[in-house]
PQR file of N, CA, C, O and H, with PARSE charges and radii, in Angstrom:
ATOM      1  N   MET A   1     101.354  84.636 143.469 -0.4000 1.5000
ATOM      2  CA  MET A   1      99.925  84.904 143.410 -0.0000 2.0000
ATOM      3  C   MET A   1      99.628  85.778 142.198  0.5500 1.7000
ATOM      4  O   MET A   1     100.148  86.888 142.092 -0.5500 1.4000
ATOM      5  N   PRO A   2      98.802  85.287 141.289 -0.5600 1.5000
ATOM      6  CA  PRO A   2      98.553  86.055 140.065  0.2800 2.0000
ATOM      7  C   PRO A   2      97.762  87.323 140.330  0.5500 1.7000
ATOM      8  O   PRO A   2      96.875  87.371 141.183 -0.5500 1.4000
ATOM      9  N   LYS A   3      98.117  88.346 139.567 -0.4000 1.5000
ATOM     10  CA  LYS A   3      97.363  89.587 139.632 -0.0000 2.0000
ATOM     11  C   LYS A   3      96.155  89.422 138.730  0.5500 1.7000
ATOM     12  O   LYS A   3      96.289  89.029 137.571 -0.5500 1.4000
ATOM     13  H   LYS A   3      98.837  88.307 138.875  0.4000 1.0000
ATOM     14  N   SER A   4      94.987  89.717 139.252 -0.4000 1.5000
ATOM     15  CA  SER A   4      93.802  89.581 138.407 -0.0000 2.0000
ATOM     16  C   SER A   4      93.075  90.910 138.342  0.5500 1.7000
ATOM     17  O   SER A   4      92.795  91.546 139.358 -0.5500 1.4000
ATOM     18  H   SER A   4      94.878  90.036 140.194  0.4000 1.0000
ATOM     19  N   LYS A   5      92.782  91.305 137.121 -0.4000 1.5000
ATOM     20  CA  LYS A   5      91.999  92.509 136.891 -0.0000 2.0000
ATOM     21  C   LYS A   5      90.557  92.087 136.741  0.5500 1.7000
ATOM     22  O   LYS A   5      90.269  91.019 136.199 -0.5500 1.4000
ATOM     23  H   LYS A   5      93.010  90.788 136.296  0.4000 1.0000
ATOM     24  N   LYS A   6      89.660  92.908 137.211 -0.4000 1.5000
ATOM     25  CA  LYS A   6      88.248  92.641 136.996 -0.0000 2.0000
ATOM     26  C   LYS A   6      87.935  92.966 135.540  0.5500 1.7000
ATOM     27  O   LYS A   6      88.227  94.065 135.068 -0.5500 1.4000
ATOM     28  H   LYS A   6      89.893  93.775 137.651  0.4000 1.0000
ATOM     29  N   VAL A   7      87.354  92.031 134.846 -0.4000 1.5000
ATOM     30  CA  VAL A   7      87.043  92.197 133.434 -0.0000 2.0000
ATOM     31  C   VAL A   7      85.537  92.318 133.275  0.5500 1.7000
ATOM     32  O   VAL A   7      84.780  91.477 133.760 -0.5500 1.4000
ATOM     33  H   VAL A   7      87.117  91.138 135.230  0.4000 1.0000
ATOM     34  N   ASP A   8      85.114  93.362 132.597 -0.4000 1.5000
ATOM     35  CA  ASP A   8      83.695  93.531 132.291 -0.0000 2.0000
ATOM     36  C   ASP A   8      83.413  92.761 131.005  0.5500 1.7000
ATOM     37  O   ASP A   8      83.700  93.244 129.910 -0.5500 1.4000
ATOM     38  H   ASP A   8      85.729  94.045 132.202  0.4000 1.0000
ATOM     39  N   LEU A   9      82.858  91.578 131.142 -0.4000 1.5000
ATOM     40  CA  LEU A   9      82.646  90.695 129.997 -0.0000 2.0000
ATOM     41  C   LEU A   9      81.626  91.233 129.007  0.5500 1.7000
ATOM     42  O   LEU A   9      81.511  90.716 127.896 -0.5500 1.4000
ATOM     43  H   LEU A   9      82.625  91.186 132.031  0.4000 1.0000
ATOM     44  N   LYS A  10      80.888  92.261 129.392 -0.4000 1.5000
ATOM     45  CA  LYS A  10      79.876  92.821 128.491 -0.0000 2.0000
ATOM     46  C   LYS A  10      80.412  93.983 127.670  0.5500 1.7000
ATOM     47  O   LYS A  10      79.792  94.372 126.681 -0.5500 1.4000
ATOM     48  H   LYS A  10      80.981  92.681 130.294  0.4000 1.0000
ATOM     49  N   ASN A  11      81.546  94.543 128.057 -0.4000 1.5000
ATOM     50  CA  ASN A  11      82.115  95.689 127.336 -0.0000 2.0000
ATOM     51  C   ASN A  11      83.513  95.362 126.835  0.5500 1.7000
ATOM     52  O   ASN A  11      84.499  95.954 127.275 -0.5500 1.4000
ATOM     53  H   ASN A  11      82.050  94.227 128.861  0.4000 1.0000
ATOM     54  N   LEU A  12      83.585  94.419 125.917 -0.4000 1.5000
ATOM     55  CA  LEU A  12      84.862  94.004 125.341 -0.0000 2.0000
ATOM     56  C   LEU A  12      84.871  94.283 123.851  0.5500 1.7000
ATOM     57  O   LEU A  12      83.823  94.376 123.212 -0.5500 1.4000
ATOM     58  H   LEU A  12      82.785  93.938 125.559  0.4000 1.0000
ATOM     59  N   GLU A  13      86.072  94.413 123.312 -0.4000 1.5000
ATOM     60  CA  GLU A  13      86.225  94.484 121.866 -0.0000 2.0000
ATOM     61  C   GLU A  13      85.739  93.156 121.286  0.5500 1.7000
ATOM     62  O   GLU A  13      85.811  92.130 121.961 -0.5500 1.4000
ATOM     63  H   GLU A  13      86.923  94.337 123.832  0.4000 1.0000
ATOM     64  N   PRO A  14      85.248  93.160 120.051 -0.5600 1.5000
ATOM     65  CA  PRO A  14      84.704  91.915 119.471  0.2800 2.0000
ATOM     66  C   PRO A  14      85.667  90.730 119.526  0.5500 1.7000
ATOM     67  O   PRO A  14      85.252  89.608 119.816 -0.5500 1.4000
ATOM     68  N   GLU A  15      86.942  90.969 119.252 -0.4000 1.5000
ATOM     69  CA  GLU A  15      87.904  89.866 119.262 -0.0000 2.0000
ATOM     70  C   GLU A  15      88.107  89.323 120.677  0.5500 1.7000
ATOM     71  O   GLU A  15      88.200  88.110 120.869 -0.5500 1.4000
ATOM     72  H   GLU A  15      87.279  91.880 119.016  0.4000 1.0000
ATOM     73  N   GLU A  16      88.176  90.213 121.661 -0.4000 1.5000
ATOM     74  CA  GLU A  16      88.308  89.789 123.053 -0.0000 2.0000
ATOM     75  C   GLU A  16      87.061  89.034 123.492  0.5500 1.7000
ATOM     76  O   GLU A  16      87.152  88.029 124.197 -0.5500 1.4000
ATOM     77  H   GLU A  16      88.101  91.198 121.505  0.4000 1.0000
ATOM     78  N   GLN A  17      85.900  89.521 123.074 -0.4000 1.5000
ATOM     79  CA  GLN A  17      84.645  88.874 123.420 -0.0000 2.0000
ATOM     80  C   GLN A  17      84.618  87.453 122.865  0.5500 1.7000
ATOM     81  O   GLN A  17      84.192  86.521 123.547 -0.5500 1.4000
ATOM     82  H   GLN A  17      85.827  90.337 122.501  0.4000 1.0000
ATOM     83  N   LEU A  18      85.070  87.295 121.633 -0.4000 1.5000
ATOM     84  CA  LEU A  18      85.132  85.980 121.010 -0.0000 2.0000
ATOM     85  C   LEU A  18      86.043  85.049 121.811  0.5500 1.7000
ATOM     86  O   LEU A  18      85.721  83.880 122.024 -0.5500 1.4000
ATOM     87  H   LEU A  18      85.416  88.053 121.079  0.4000 1.0000
ATOM     88  N   LYS A  19      87.169  85.578 122.247 -0.4000 1.5000
ATOM     89  CA  LYS A  19      88.124  84.780 123.020 -0.0000 2.0000
ATOM     90  C   LYS A  19      87.487  84.283 124.325  0.5500 1.7000
ATOM     91  O   LYS A  19      87.640  83.118 124.691 -0.5500 1.4000
ATOM     92  H   LYS A  19      87.430  86.528 122.074  0.4000 1.0000
ATOM     93  N   TYR A  20      86.785  85.159 125.009 -0.4000 1.5000
ATOM     94  CA  TYR A  20      86.120  84.764 126.246 -0.0000 2.0000
ATOM     95  C   TYR A  20      84.983  83.778 125.984  0.5500 1.7000
ATOM     96  O   TYR A  20      84.774  82.853 126.769 -0.5500 1.4000
ATOM     97  H   TYR A  20      86.661  86.106 124.712  0.4000 1.0000
ATOM     98  N   GLU A  21      84.245  83.969 124.882 -0.4000 1.5000
ATOM     99  CA  GLU A  21      83.162  83.050 124.543 -0.0000 2.0000
ATOM    100  C   GLU A  21      83.704  81.645 124.304  0.5500 1.7000
ATOM    101  O   GLU A  21      83.117  80.660 124.752 -0.5500 1.4000
ATOM    102  H   GLU A  21      84.415  84.721 124.245  0.4000 1.0000
ATOM    103  N   ILE A  22      84.816  81.563 123.601 -0.4000 1.5000
ATOM    104  CA  ILE A  22      85.412  80.253 123.323 -0.0000 2.0000
ATOM    105  C   ILE A  22      85.939  79.632 124.609  0.5500 1.7000
ATOM    106  O   ILE A  22      85.785  78.431 124.830 -0.5500 1.4000
ATOM    107  H   ILE A  22      85.293  82.364 123.237  0.4000 1.0000
ATOM    108  N   ALA A  23      86.553  80.437 125.447 -0.4000 1.5000
ATOM    109  CA  ALA A  23      87.020  79.920 126.739 -0.0000 2.0000
ATOM    110  C   ALA A  23      85.843  79.344 127.528  0.5500 1.7000
ATOM    111  O   ALA A  23      85.968  78.306 128.179 -0.5500 1.4000
ATOM    112  H   ALA A  23      86.677  81.413 125.268  0.4000 1.0000
ATOM    113  N   GLU A  24      84.713  80.020 127.461 -0.4000 1.5000
ATOM    114  CA  GLU A  24      83.520  79.528 128.158 -0.0000 2.0000
ATOM    115  C   GLU A  24      83.049  78.211 127.547  0.5500 1.7000
ATOM    116  O   GLU A  24      82.718  77.273 128.273 -0.5500 1.4000
ATOM    117  H   GLU A  24      84.611  80.863 126.932  0.4000 1.0000
ATOM    118  N   GLU A  25      83.017  78.138 126.215 -0.4000 1.5000
ATOM    119  CA  GLU A  25      82.603  76.908 125.532 -0.0000 2.0000
ATOM    120  C   GLU A  25      83.479  75.727 125.931  0.5500 1.7000
ATOM    121  O   GLU A  25      83.003  74.597 126.041 -0.5500 1.4000
ATOM    122  H   GLU A  25      83.286  78.900 125.626  0.4000 1.0000
ATOM    123  N   LEU A  26      84.758  75.999 126.147 -0.4000 1.5000
ATOM    124  CA  LEU A  26      85.697  74.936 126.500 -0.0000 2.0000
ATOM    125  C   LEU A  26      85.741  74.668 128.005  0.5500 1.7000
ATOM    126  O   LEU A  26      86.488  73.801 128.459 -0.5500 1.4000
ATOM    127  H   LEU A  26      85.144  76.916 126.058  0.4000 1.0000
ATOM    128  N   GLY A  27      84.952  75.399 128.768 -0.4000 1.5000
ATOM    129  CA  GLY A  27      84.928  75.204 130.218 -0.0000 2.0000
ATOM    130  C   GLY A  27      86.113  75.824 130.934  0.5500 1.7000
ATOM    131  O   GLY A  27      86.452  75.409 132.042 -0.5500 1.4000
ATOM    132  H   GLY A  27      84.345  76.103 128.399  0.4000 1.0000
ATOM    133  N   LEU A  28      86.748  76.812 130.316 -0.4000 1.5000
ATOM    134  CA  LEU A  28      87.941  77.428 130.885 -0.0000 2.0000
ATOM    135  C   LEU A  28      87.707  78.834 131.415  0.5500 1.7000
ATOM    136  O   LEU A  28      88.627  79.437 131.967 -0.5500 1.4000
ATOM    137  H   LEU A  28      86.473  77.148 129.415  0.4000 1.0000
ATOM    138  N   LEU A  29      86.522  79.364 131.268 -0.4000 1.5000
ATOM    139  CA  LEU A  29      86.268  80.750 131.637 -0.0000 2.0000
ATOM    140  C   LEU A  29      86.503  80.998 133.123  0.5500 1.7000
ATOM    141  O   LEU A  29      87.117  82.001 133.488 -0.5500 1.4000
ATOM    142  H   LEU A  29      85.774  78.874 130.820  0.4000 1.0000
ATOM    143  N   ASP A  30      86.028  80.108 133.983 -0.4000 1.5000
ATOM    144  CA  ASP A  30      86.226  80.302 135.421 -0.0000 2.0000
ATOM    145  C   ASP A  30      87.710  80.364 135.775  0.5500 1.7000
ATOM    146  O   ASP A  30      88.128  81.174 136.601 -0.5500 1.4000
ATOM    147  H   ASP A  30      85.530  79.293 133.687  0.4000 1.0000
ATOM    148  N   LYS A  31      88.488  79.509 135.147 -0.4000 1.5000
ATOM    149  CA  LYS A  31      89.931  79.483 135.390 -0.0000 2.0000
ATOM    150  C   LYS A  31      90.580  80.786 134.927  0.5500 1.7000
ATOM    151  O   LYS A  31      91.440  81.336 135.615 -0.5500 1.4000
ATOM    152  H   LYS A  31      88.148  78.851 134.476  0.4000 1.0000
ATOM    153  N   VAL A  32      90.164  81.275 133.759 -0.4000 1.5000
ATOM    154  CA  VAL A  32      90.710  82.516 133.205 -0.0000 2.0000
ATOM    155  C   VAL A  32      90.359  83.702 134.091  0.5500 1.7000
ATOM    156  O   VAL A  32      91.208  84.546 134.376 -0.5500 1.4000
ATOM    157  H   VAL A  32      89.465  80.828 133.200  0.4000 1.0000
ATOM    158  N   VAL A  33      89.107  83.763 134.523 -0.4000 1.5000
ATOM    159  CA  VAL A  33      88.667  84.882 135.356 -0.0000 2.0000
ATOM    160  C   VAL A  33      89.386  84.853 136.709  0.5500 1.7000
ATOM    161  O   VAL A  33      89.798  85.895 137.218 -0.5500 1.4000
ATOM    162  H   VAL A  33      88.417  83.078 134.291  0.4000 1.0000
ATOM    163  N   ALA A  34      89.532  83.675 137.281 -0.4000 1.5000
ATOM    164  CA  ALA A  34      90.153  83.551 138.599 -0.0000 2.0000
ATOM    165  C   ALA A  34      91.670  83.727 138.572  0.5500 1.7000
ATOM    166  O   ALA A  34      92.236  84.371 139.455 -0.5500 1.4000
ATOM    167  H   ALA A  34      89.197  82.828 136.868  0.4000 1.0000
ATOM    168  N   GLU A  35      92.336  83.150 137.549 -0.4000 1.5000
ATOM    169  CA  GLU A  35      93.793  83.097 137.553 -0.0000 2.0000
ATOM    170  C   GLU A  35      94.468  83.806 136.385  0.5500 1.7000
ATOM    171  O   GLU A  35      95.690  83.946 136.375 -0.5500 1.4000
ATOM    172  H   GLU A  35      91.876  82.627 136.832  0.4000 1.0000
ATOM    173  N   GLY A  36      93.700  84.248 135.415 -0.4000 1.5000
ATOM    174  CA  GLY A  36      94.273  84.944 134.266 -0.0000 2.0000
ATOM    175  C   GLY A  36      94.606  84.008 133.122  0.5500 1.7000
ATOM    176  O   GLY A  36      94.619  82.786 133.270 -0.5500 1.4000
ATOM    177  H   GLY A  36      92.706  84.134 135.424  0.4000 1.0000
ATOM    178  N   TRP A  37      94.876  84.620 131.968 -0.4000 1.5000
ATOM    179  CA  TRP A  37      95.176  83.839 130.758 -0.0000 2.0000
ATOM    180  C   TRP A  37      96.463  83.044 130.900  0.5500 1.7000
ATOM    181  O   TRP A  37      96.602  81.988 130.283 -0.5500 1.4000
ATOM    182  H   TRP A  37      94.864  85.612 131.847  0.4000 1.0000
ATOM    183  N   LYS A  38      97.409  83.528 131.701 -0.4000 1.5000
ATOM    184  CA  LYS A  38      98.694  82.830 131.854 -0.0000 2.0000
ATOM    185  C   LYS A  38      98.553  81.496 132.575  0.5500 1.7000
ATOM    186  O   LYS A  38      99.474  80.680 132.553 -0.5500 1.4000
ATOM    187  H   LYS A  38      97.296  84.386 132.202  0.4000 1.0000
ATOM    188  N   SER A  39      97.407  81.268 133.215 -0.4000 1.5000
ATOM    189  CA  SER A  39      97.212  80.011 133.932 -0.0000 2.0000
ATOM    190  C   SER A  39      96.865  78.858 132.992  0.5500 1.7000
ATOM    191  O   SER A  39      96.867  77.698 133.404 -0.5500 1.4000
ATOM    192  H   SER A  39      96.659  81.931 133.233  0.4000 1.0000
ATOM    193  N   LEU A  40      96.568  79.171 131.734 -0.4000 1.5000
ATOM    194  CA  LEU A  40      96.210  78.125 130.775 -0.0000 2.0000
ATOM    195  C   LEU A  40      97.450  77.424 130.248  0.5500 1.7000
ATOM    196  O   LEU A  40      98.522  78.019 130.146 -0.5500 1.4000
ATOM    197  H   LEU A  40      96.566  80.113 131.399  0.4000 1.0000
ATOM    198  N   SER A  41      97.289  76.164 129.919 -0.4000 1.5000
ATOM    199  CA  SER A  41      98.393  75.410 129.316 -0.0000 2.0000
ATOM    200  C   SER A  41      98.532  75.823 127.850  0.5500 1.7000
ATOM    201  O   SER A  41      97.646  76.465 127.287 -0.5500 1.4000
ATOM    202  H   SER A  41      96.418  75.681 130.002  0.4000 1.0000
ATOM    203  N   ALA A  42      99.640  75.449 127.254 -0.4000 1.5000
ATOM    204  CA  ALA A  42      99.854  75.746 125.839 -0.0000 2.0000
ATOM    205  C   ALA A  42      98.789  75.063 124.988  0.5500 1.7000
ATOM    206  O   ALA A  42      98.337  75.626 123.991 -0.5500 1.4000
ATOM    207  H   ALA A  42     100.360  74.928 127.712  0.4000 1.0000
ATOM    208  N   LYS A  43      98.391  73.874 125.366 -0.4000 1.5000
ATOM    209  CA  LYS A  43      97.359  73.139 124.629 -0.0000 2.0000
ATOM    210  C   LYS A  43      96.029  73.885 124.690  0.5500 1.7000
ATOM    211  O   LYS A  43      95.343  74.016 123.676 -0.5500 1.4000
ATOM    212  H   LYS A  43      98.758  73.417 126.176  0.4000 1.0000
ATOM    213  N   GLU A  44      95.661  74.375 125.880 -0.4000 1.5000
ATOM    214  CA  GLU A  44      94.408  75.115 126.035 -0.0000 2.0000
ATOM    215  C   GLU A  44      94.441  76.417 125.248  0.5500 1.7000
ATOM    216  O   GLU A  44      93.470  76.771 124.580 -0.5500 1.4000
ATOM    217  H   GLU A  44      96.218  74.269 126.703  0.4000 1.0000
ATOM    218  N   THR A  45      95.549  77.121 125.329 -0.4000 1.5000
ATOM    219  CA  THR A  45      95.697  78.383 124.611 -0.0000 2.0000
ATOM    220  C   THR A  45      95.644  78.153 123.103  0.5500 1.7000
ATOM    221  O   THR A  45      95.010  78.917 122.376 -0.5500 1.4000
ATOM    222  H   THR A  45      96.338  76.834 125.873  0.4000 1.0000
ATOM    223  N   GLY A  46      96.296  77.124 122.648 -0.4000 1.5000
ATOM    224  CA  GLY A  46      96.285  76.792 121.226 -0.0000 2.0000
ATOM    225  C   GLY A  46      94.901  76.429 120.743  0.5500 1.7000
ATOM    226  O   GLY A  46      94.514  76.780 119.629 -0.5500 1.4000
ATOM    227  H   GLY A  46      96.811  76.503 123.238  0.4000 1.0000
ATOM    228  N   ARG A  47      94.157  75.730 121.571 -0.4000 1.5000
ATOM    229  CA  ARG A  47      92.792  75.357 121.196 -0.0000 2.0000
ATOM    230  C   ARG A  47      91.918  76.600 121.045  0.5500 1.7000
ATOM    231  O   ARG A  47      91.130  76.706 120.104 -0.5500 1.4000
ATOM    232  H   ARG A  47      94.471  75.445 122.476  0.4000 1.0000
ATOM    233  N   ILE A  48      92.065  77.541 121.983 -0.4000 1.5000
ATOM    234  CA  ILE A  48      91.308  78.789 121.900 -0.0000 2.0000
ATOM    235  C   ILE A  48      91.684  79.547 120.630  0.5500 1.7000
ATOM    236  O   ILE A  48      90.806  80.016 119.905 -0.5500 1.4000
ATOM    237  H   ILE A  48      92.705  77.455 122.747  0.4000 1.0000
ATOM    238  N   GLY A  49      92.974  79.668 120.357 -0.4000 1.5000
ATOM    239  CA  GLY A  49      93.434  80.369 119.162 -0.0000 2.0000
ATOM    240  C   GLY A  49      92.941  79.711 117.882  0.5500 1.7000
ATOM    241  O   GLY A  49      92.536  80.393 116.940 -0.5500 1.4000
ATOM    242  H   GLY A  49      93.687  79.287 120.946  0.4000 1.0000
ATOM    243  N   GLY A  50      92.976  78.393 117.853 -0.4000 1.5000
ATOM    244  CA  GLY A  50      92.508  77.672 116.675 -0.0000 2.0000
ATOM    245  C   GLY A  50      91.019  77.869 116.434  0.5500 1.7000
ATOM    246  O   GLY A  50      90.582  78.053 115.298 -0.5500 1.4000
ATOM    247  H   GLY A  50      93.304  77.839 118.618  0.4000 1.0000
ATOM    248  N   LEU A  51      90.246  77.829 117.510 -0.4000 1.5000
ATOM    249  CA  LEU A  51      88.804  78.026 117.370 -0.0000 2.0000
ATOM    250  C   LEU A  51      88.474  79.472 117.004  0.5500 1.7000
ATOM    251  O   LEU A  51      87.520  79.726 116.268 -0.5500 1.4000
ATOM    252  H   LEU A  51      90.601  77.680 118.433  0.4000 1.0000
ATOM    253  N   MET A  52      89.256  80.414 117.516 -0.4000 1.5000
ATOM    254  CA  MET A  52      89.053  81.821 117.128 -0.0000 2.0000
ATOM    255  C   MET A  52      89.279  81.986 115.634  0.5500 1.7000
ATOM    256  O   MET A  52      88.487  82.638 114.953 -0.5500 1.4000
ATOM    257  H   MET A  52      90.031  80.208 118.114  0.4000 1.0000
ATOM    258  N   THR A  53      90.344  81.404 115.124 -0.4000 1.5000
ATOM    259  CA  THR A  53      90.657  81.490 113.700 -0.0000 2.0000
ATOM    260  C   THR A  53      89.550  80.866 112.869  0.5500 1.7000
ATOM    261  O   THR A  53      89.138  81.425 111.852 -0.5500 1.4000
ATOM    262  H   THR A  53      90.988  80.874 115.677  0.4000 1.0000
ATOM    263  N   LYS A  54      89.071  79.713 113.300 -0.4000 1.5000
ATOM    264  CA  LYS A  54      88.001  79.017 112.585 -0.0000 2.0000
ATOM    265  C   LYS A  54      86.727  79.868 112.553  0.5500 1.7000
ATOM    266  O   LYS A  54      86.097  80.009 111.506 -0.5500 1.4000
ATOM    267  H   LYS A  54      89.406  79.260 114.126  0.4000 1.0000
ATOM    268  N   LYS A  55      86.355  80.433 113.703 -0.4000 1.5000
ATOM    269  CA  LYS A  55      85.128  81.231 113.754 -0.0000 2.0000
ATOM    270  C   LYS A  55      85.258  82.518 112.955  0.5500 1.7000
ATOM    271  O   LYS A  55      84.298  82.941 112.310 -0.5500 1.4000
ATOM    272  H   LYS A  55      86.867  80.318 114.554  0.4000 1.0000
ATOM    273  N   LYS A  56      86.435  83.151 112.987 -0.4000 1.5000
ATOM    274  CA  LYS A  56      86.641  84.369 112.191 -0.0000 2.0000
ATOM    275  C   LYS A  56      86.498  84.059 110.708  0.5500 1.7000
ATOM    276  O   LYS A  56      85.883  84.825 109.966 -0.5500 1.4000
ATOM    277  H   LYS A  56      87.214  82.807 113.511  0.4000 1.0000
ATOM    278  N   LYS A  57      87.069  82.927 110.272 -0.4000 1.5000
ATOM    279  CA  LYS A  57      86.970  82.532 108.867 -0.0000 2.0000
ATOM    280  C   LYS A  57      85.521  82.265 108.488  0.5500 1.7000
ATOM    281  O   LYS A  57      85.070  82.672 107.417 -0.5500 1.4000
ATOM    282  H   LYS A  57      87.568  82.304 110.874  0.4000 1.0000
ATOM    283  N   GLU A  58      84.789  81.581 109.365 -0.4000 1.5000
ATOM    284  CA  GLU A  58      83.376  81.300 109.097 -0.0000 2.0000
ATOM    285  C   GLU A  58      82.583  82.596 108.985  0.5500 1.7000
ATOM    286  O   GLU A  58      81.726  82.724 108.110 -0.5500 1.4000
ATOM    287  H   GLU A  58      85.155  81.250 110.235  0.4000 1.0000
ATOM    288  N   MET A  59      82.859  83.557 109.862 -0.4000 1.5000
ATOM    289  CA  MET A  59      82.150  84.832 109.828 -0.0000 2.0000
ATOM    290  C   MET A  59      82.480  85.601 108.548  0.5500 1.7000
ATOM    291  O   MET A  59      81.602  86.218 107.946 -0.5500 1.4000
ATOM    292  H   MET A  59      83.555  83.454 110.573  0.4000 1.0000
ATOM    293  N   LYS A  60      83.741  85.560 108.140 -0.4000 1.5000
ATOM    294  CA  LYS A  60      84.161  86.244 106.920 -0.0000 2.0000
ATOM    295  C   LYS A  60      83.495  85.605 105.696  0.5500 1.7000
ATOM    296  O   LYS A  60      83.007  86.306 104.810 -0.5500 1.4000
ATOM    297  H   LYS A  60      84.454  85.058 108.630  0.4000 1.0000
ATOM    298  N   ASP A  61      83.481  84.274 105.658 -0.4000 1.5000
ATOM    299  CA  ASP A  61      82.851  83.563 104.539 -0.0000 2.0000
ATOM    300  C   ASP A  61      81.355  83.849 104.481  0.5500 1.7000
ATOM    301  O   ASP A  61      80.796  84.029 103.399 -0.5500 1.4000
ATOM    302  H   ASP A  61      83.877  83.705 106.378  0.4000 1.0000
ATOM    303  N   LYS A  62      80.711  83.890 105.636 -0.4000 1.5000
ATOM    304  CA  LYS A  62      79.276  84.174 105.688 -0.0000 2.0000
ATOM    305  C   LYS A  62      78.991  85.590 105.187  0.5500 1.7000
ATOM    306  O   LYS A  62      78.041  85.802 104.433 -0.5500 1.4000
ATOM    307  H   LYS A  62      81.165  83.743 106.515  0.4000 1.0000
ATOM    308  N   ALA A  63      79.810  86.559 105.603 -0.4000 1.5000
ATOM    309  CA  ALA A  63      79.624  87.941 105.164 -0.0000 2.0000
ATOM    310  C   ALA A  63      79.825  88.052 103.659  0.5500 1.7000
ATOM    311  O   ALA A  63      79.078  88.760 102.984 -0.5500 1.4000
ATOM    312  H   ALA A  63      80.581  86.388 106.215  0.4000 1.0000
ATOM    313  N   ARG A  64      80.833  87.355 103.126 -0.4000 1.5000
ATOM    314  CA  ARG A  64      81.084  87.377 101.689 -0.0000 2.0000
ATOM    315  C   ARG A  64      79.914  86.762 100.924  0.5500 1.7000
ATOM    316  O   ARG A  64      79.505  87.281  99.885 -0.5500 1.4000
ATOM    317  H   ARG A  64      81.440  86.780 103.675  0.4000 1.0000
ATOM    318  N   GLN A  65      79.381  85.664 101.435 -0.4000 1.5000
ATOM    319  CA  GLN A  65      78.243  85.008 100.788 -0.0000 2.0000
ATOM    320  C   GLN A  65      77.019  85.926 100.808  0.5500 1.7000
ATOM    321  O   GLN A  65      76.297  86.017  99.815 -0.5500 1.4000
ATOM    322  H   GLN A  65      79.713  85.243 102.279  0.4000 1.0000
ATOM    323  N   GLU A  66      76.787  86.599 101.920 -0.4000 1.5000
ATOM    324  CA  GLU A  66      75.652  87.525 102.006 -0.0000 2.0000
ATOM    325  C   GLU A  66      75.816  88.685 101.024  0.5500 1.7000
ATOM    326  O   GLU A  66      74.846  89.127 100.409 -0.5500 1.4000
ATOM    327  H   GLU A  66      77.373  86.526 102.726  0.4000 1.0000
ATOM    328  N   ASP A  67      77.053  89.174 100.881 -0.4000 1.5000
ATOM    329  CA  ASP A  67      77.318  90.249  99.922 -0.0000 2.0000
ATOM    330  C   ASP A  67      77.034  89.784  98.499  0.5500 1.7000
ATOM    331  O   ASP A  67      76.427  90.508  97.709 -0.5500 1.4000
ATOM    332  H   ASP A  67      77.841  88.815 101.380  0.4000 1.0000
ATOM    333  N   GLU A  68      77.475  88.574  98.179 -0.4000 1.5000
ATOM    334  CA  GLU A  68      77.246  88.035  96.836 -0.0000 2.0000
ATOM    335  C   GLU A  68      75.753  87.853  96.567  0.5500 1.7000
ATOM    336  O   GLU A  68      75.280  88.142  95.468 -0.5500 1.4000
ATOM    337  H   GLU A  68      77.968  87.986  98.821  0.4000 1.0000
ATOM    338  N   GLU A  69      75.013  87.377  97.565 -0.4000 1.5000
ATOM    339  CA  GLU A  69      73.572  87.195  97.408 -0.0000 2.0000
ATOM    340  C   GLU A  69      72.878  88.536  97.226  0.5500 1.7000
ATOM    341  O   GLU A  69      71.956  88.657  96.420 -0.5500 1.4000
ATOM    342  H   GLU A  69      75.397  87.143  98.458  0.4000 1.0000
ATOM    343  N   ARG A  70      73.316  89.538  97.968 -0.4000 1.5000
ATOM    344  CA  ARG A  70      72.735  90.874  97.866 -0.0000 2.0000
ATOM    345  C   ARG A  70      73.004  91.467  96.484  0.5500 1.7000
ATOM    346  O   ARG A  70      72.110  92.043  95.865 -0.5500 1.4000
ATOM    347  H   ARG A  70      74.066  89.440  98.623  0.4000 1.0000
ATOM    348  N   GLU A  71      74.245  91.321  96.003 -0.4000 1.5000
ATOM    349  CA  GLU A  71      74.592  91.818  94.665 -0.0000 2.0000
ATOM    350  C   GLU A  71      73.781  91.100  93.587  0.5500 1.7000
ATOM    351  O   GLU A  71      73.333  91.724  92.625 -0.5500 1.4000
ATOM    352  H   GLU A  71      74.972  90.853  96.506  0.4000 1.0000
ATOM    353  N   SER A  72      73.597  89.808  93.745 -0.4000 1.5000
ATOM    354  CA  SER A  72      72.817  89.029  92.777 -0.0000 2.0000
ATOM    355  C   SER A  72      71.364  89.499  92.763  0.5500 1.7000
ATOM    356  O   SER A  72      70.759  89.634  91.700 -0.5500 1.4000
ATOM    357  H   SER A  72      73.961  89.301  94.526  0.4000 1.0000
ATOM    358  N   LEU A  73      70.815  89.744  93.938 -0.4000 1.5000
ATOM    359  CA  LEU A  73      69.439  90.225  94.033 -0.0000 2.0000
ATOM    360  C   LEU A  73      69.299  91.605  93.390  0.5500 1.7000
ATOM    361  O   LEU A  73      68.312  91.869  92.703 -0.5500 1.4000
ATOM    362  H   LEU A  73      71.307  89.635  94.802  0.4000 1.0000
ATOM    363  N   ILE A  74      70.264  92.472  93.605 -0.4000 1.5000
ATOM    364  CA  ILE A  74      70.234  93.818  93.015 -0.0000 2.0000
ATOM    365  C   ILE A  74      70.279  93.701  91.494  0.5500 1.7000
ATOM    366  O   ILE A  74      69.538  94.397  90.800 -0.5500 1.4000
ATOM    367  H   ILE A  74      71.066  92.257  94.162  0.4000 1.0000
ATOM    368  N   GLU A  75      71.131  92.836  90.974 -0.4000 1.5000
ATOM    369  CA  GLU A  75      71.233  92.655  89.526 -0.0000 2.0000
ATOM    370  C   GLU A  75      69.908  92.143  88.949  0.5500 1.7000
ATOM    371  O   GLU A  75      69.502  92.559  87.864 -0.5500 1.4000
ATOM    372  H   GLU A  75      71.733  92.271  91.538  0.4000 1.0000
ATOM    373  N   GLU A  76      69.241  91.248  89.669 -0.4000 1.5000
ATOM    374  CA  GLU A  76      67.957  90.725  89.209 -0.0000 2.0000
ATOM    375  C   GLU A  76      66.896  91.824  89.163  0.5500 1.7000
ATOM    376  O   GLU A  76      66.056  91.853  88.263 -0.5500 1.4000
ATOM    377  H   GLU A  76      69.571  90.910  90.550  0.4000 1.0000
ATOM    378  N   LEU A  77      66.945  92.712  90.126 -0.4000 1.5000
ATOM    379  CA  LEU A  77      65.956  93.801  90.195 -0.0000 2.0000
ATOM    380  C   LEU A  77      66.186  94.868  89.137  0.5500 1.7000
ATOM    381  O   LEU A  77      65.253  95.567  88.742 -0.5500 1.4000
ATOM    382  H   LEU A  77      67.627  92.689  90.857  0.4000 1.0000
ATOM    383  N   LEU A  78      67.408  94.992  88.683 -0.4000 1.5000
ATOM    384  CA  LEU A  78      67.723  96.018  87.662 -0.0000 2.0000
ATOM    385  C   LEU A  78      67.553  95.459  86.321  0.5500 1.7000
ATOM    386  O   LEU A  78      67.768  96.157  85.330 -0.5500 1.4000
ATOM    387  H   LEU A  78      68.166  94.424  89.004  0.4000 1.0000
TER
END
């Protein structure tokens, strides 16, 4: 019988929050909450990890693009 800790989904570190969001998108959140992360198959876990990596890269690229746009705007104003 798996040990399950009660997880406060509203007070998580950003990376943990992302992991739970992706699990929810994939329809795995109920399984994770009820049985824990160890109940997932390797395929399910890999899918979550892959999507986390993809979203982190997208967020990093977006932040870099916003920084470049901000710098360009500052240069135009000066």
